[in-house]
VOGU-3710 file (C-alpha; in Angstrom, 3 decimals, decimal comma):
1> xxxxxxxxxx> 12,160/44,595/20,122  10,602/40,607/21,054  6,976/41,793/21,454  6,513/42,755/17,473  7,602/39,380/16,043  4,630/37,758/18,980  2,074/40,250/18,778  2,468/39,954/14,428  2,407/35,726/15,520  -0,320/36,562/17,652
11> xxxxxxxxxx> -2,758/38,579/15,630  -2,191/36,199/12,741  -3,218/33,323/14,329  -6,270/35,392/15,341  -7,001/36,289/12,312  -6,540/32,682/10,445  -9,232/30,865/13,328  -12,308/32,301/11,493  -10,816/30,668/8,484  -10,716/27,446/10,358
21> xxxxxxxxxx> -14,337/27,554/12,135  -15,107/28,149/8,034  -13,184/24,431/6,956  -14,001/22,715/10,062  -17,876/21,645/11,878  -18,364/19,170/14,859  -19,427/15,697/15,937  -21,294/13,905/18,785  -22,182/10,858/18,811  -24,862/9,183/21,137
31> xxxxxxxxxx> -24,706/5,618/20,697  -26,298/2,426/22,397  -23,819/0,552/23,499  -21,473/3,528/24,533  -18,466/0,979/23,963  -18,926/1,001/20,298  -16,142/2,258/18,469  -16,463/5,271/16,175  -14,556/6,090/13,121  -14,921/8,845/10,741
41> xxxxxxxxxx> -13,409/7,736/7,325  -11,323/4,487/9,053  -10,192/6,894/11,597  -10,588/5,460/15,088  -11,596/8,297/17,365  -12,941/6,702/19,735  -15,496/4,744/22,172  -18,909/6,474/21,564  -19,054/7,113/25,450  -16,547/9,749/25,600
51> xxxxxxxxxx> -18,628/11,712/23,327  -20,996/12,397/26,412  -22,359/15,378/27,329  -20,111/18,197/25,874  -17,251/16,651/24,355  -17,148/16,535/20,859  -14,905/16,434/17,726  -13,661/18,417/14,847  -14,375/17,305/11,416  -13,221/18,574/8,051
61> xxxxxxxxxx> -16,812/20,218/6,761  -18,083/17,982/3,701  -19,523/14,707/3,633  -17,594/11,532/5,746  -18,342/8,027/6,340  -19,393/7,541/10,071  -18,915/3,942/11,044  -20,011/1,807/14,812  -17,874/-1,273/15,360  -18,963/-3,157/18,554
71> xxxxxxxxxx> -18,416/-7,406/18,235  -22,102/-7,675/20,299  -23,871/-5,680/18,074  -24,091/-4,911/14,165  -22,008/-2,886/12,296  -23,653/0,587/11,574  -21,857/2,336/8,596  -23,801/5,772/7,577  -23,239/9,051/5,765  -22,836/12,956/8,091
81> xxxxxxxxxx> -22,438/15,905/6,907  -20,551/18,148/8,433  -21,382/21,847/8,024  -18,810/24,818/9,093  -18,906/25,947/12,107  -22,130/23,793/13,229  -22,261/20,920/15,729  -23,832/17,083/13,528  -25,581/15,066/16,335  -25,638/11,041/15,512
91> xxxxxxxxxx> -28,256/9,012/17,608  -28,248/5,315/17,010  -29,281/2,265/19,077  -26,918/-0,771/17,339  -28,693/-4,674/16,876  -27,402/-6,759/19,156  -25,747/-9,797/17,980  -27,085/-14,009/19,004  -24,693/-14,629/21,862  -21,971/-17,293/21,051
101> xxxxxxxxxx> -21,343/-20,294/23,145  -18,214/-22,029/24,901  -15,567/-22,840/24,831  -13,790/-18,859/25,788  -10,331/-18,444/26,224  -9,478/-14,925/27,864  -7,462/-12,039/25,903  -6,478/-9,133/28,570  -4,277/-6,059/27,473  -2,106/-3,539/28,207
111> xxxxxxxxxx> -1,555/-0,487/26,794  0,594/2,706/28,651  -3,179/4,451/26,286  -6,689/3,307/27,968  -8,586/4,396/24,928  -5,942/2,635/22,156  -7,834/0,425/19,556  -7,708/-3,438/20,352  -8,175/-5,321/16,747  -8,991/-8,746/16,543
121> xxxxxxxxxx> -7,558/-10,487/13,578  -8,291/-6,900/11,716  -11,273/-6,062/13,651  -12,022/-4,076/15,880  -13,596/-5,419/19,282  -12,477/-2,141/21,740  -10,531/-0,108/23,786  -7,718/-1,547/26,163  -9,589/0,155/28,952  -12,001/-2,884/28,450
131> xxxxxxxxxx> -9,966/-5,822/28,949  -7,322/-4,148/30,903  -7,573/-6,205/34,465  -7,353/-9,125/36,249  -11,459/-8,575/36,190  -12,089/-7,704/33,014  -10,686/-9,131/29,294  -12,007/-10,812/25,959  -13,436/-13,909/25,296  -12,826/-15,611/22,539
141> xxxxxxxxxx> -13,028/-19,349/21,627  -10,452/-21,609/21,276  -7,609/-20,490/18,079  -4,905/-18,254/16,293  -5,850/-14,430/16,367  -3,673/-11,635/15,854  -3,876/-9,079/18,237  -3,402/-5,309/17,597  -3,385/-2,408/20,123  -2,785/0,920/18,485
151> xxxxxxxxxx> -2,686/3,435/20,555  -3,787/7,346/19,457  0,252/7,885/19,053  2,555/6,113/18,802  3,395/2,578/17,223  0,944/0,075/17,535  1,275/-3,472/19,564  1,067/-6,431/16,983  1,138/-9,630/18,376  0,593/-13,809/17,080
161> xxxxxxxxxx> -0,988/-15,324/20,311  -3,360/-19,104/20,795  -6,514/-19,193/22,847  -6,753/-22,071/25,152  -10,167/-22,852/26,642  -10,642/-21,617/30,067  -6,592/-20,090/30,186  -5,947/-15,907/29,716  -3,249/-14,135/27,368  -2,245/-11,382/27,791
171> xx> -0,823/-9,100/25,004  0,959/-6,072/26,053
//
């Protein structure tokens, strides 16, 4: 008798899949630079390089705001329309900003989620995997900063740090 509820559940699931497909489409982003953060309606989806050849993200049908952010480039904000059961592809080459001048200190981050978003003073700067080992780090002018590491699941880590020229601060 336990198979009847399982069969009923399986049948309901199979019947609901076409309804879900009618309410969503997929988004693929081809962005230069690949480390740019991809945001849809303000929600961070990950670095553009994650979209690769086969990876796409499921998005609700309709018009959405797409934002591409990299601290070395001008932000790009555009609209994207997602159609039911279809793939929308966004291709974008971002415009580089002028290179900042030293002195710099370094911020390194540690998180179990390598794609956790890293924000400095509320602005997206990249993901944890870019700033988490001895050979990597985020160069910033000396000063006070609020660092927020926001994993895909779980609570964000927020720390206030002081960056000193030629020194490294680790935020975990």
